[in-house]
C-alpha positions in Angstrom: -4.2 149.5 83.0 -5.8 146.8 85.2 -6.0 149.1 88.3 -8.0 151.7 86.3 -10.4 149.0 85.0 -10.9 147.6 88.5 -11.5 151.1 89.9 -14.2 151.6 87.1 -15.7 148.3 87.9 -16.1 149.2 91.6 -17.5 152.6 90.8 -20.0 151.1 88.4 -21.0 148.5 91.0 -21.5 151.2 93.5 -23.7 153.1 91.1 -25.8 150.0 90.3 -26.2 149.3 94.0 -27.5 152.9 94.5 -30.0 152.4 91.6 -31.3 149.1 93.0 -31.2 149.5 96.8 -33.9 146.8 97.2 -31.5 144.1 96.0 -29.3 142.3 98.5 -25.6 142.2 97.5 -25.7 138.5 96.6 -28.7 139.1 94.3 -26.9 142.0 92.7 -23.8 139.8 92.0 -25.9 136.9 90.7 -27.8 139.3 88.4 -24.5 140.6 87.1 -23.3 137.1 86.6 -26.4 136.2 84.5 -26.1 139.4 82.5 -22.4 138.7 81.8 -23.1 135.2 80.7 -25.9 136.4 78.4 -23.8 139.1 76.8 -20.5 137.2 76.5 -21.2 133.5 76.8 -18.6 133.5 79.6 -19.3 132.8 83.2 -18.5 135.5 85.8 -15.4 133.5 86.5 -14.1 133.6 82.9 -15.2 137.1 81.7 -12.5 139.7 81.2 -12.7 142.8 83.3 -13.2 145.2 80.3 -16.0 143.0 79.0 -17.6 142.8 82.4 -17.4 146.6 82.7 -19.3 147.0 79.5 -22.0 144.7 80.7 -22.2 146.6 84.0 -22.4 150.0 82.3 -25.2 148.8 80.1 -27.1 147.5 83.2 -26.5 150.8 85.0 -27.8 152.7 82.0 -30.9 150.5 81.9 -31.6 150.9 85.6 -31.2 154.7 85.4 -33.6 154.8 82.5 -36.2 152.8 84.5 -35.8 155.2 87.4 -36.2 158.2 85.1 -39.4 156.7 83.6 -40.8 156.0 87.1 -40.2 159.6 88.1 -41.5 161.2 85.0 -45.1 162.5 85.3 -47.8 160.5 83.5 -49.6 162.6 80.9 -53.2 163.3 81.8 -55.8 161.5 79.8 -58.0 163.6 77.6 -61.5 162.3 77.0 
């Protein structure tokens, strides 16, 4: 159903925004547009909602992994 997909898109957008608070909203939308075009060869105007959701979920996963690696303690050097 379209309403469910749109709801998921908005939830994912909110999650991405929380993971990248330094980005202005326009930057966030532009980034998603570039990622969508890379992944689907469709512009943000042309991409189907389900396909955009997959792109956004992949981006959210990547951002979360980066945050996790930033938080993880660096192993001590042994010399």
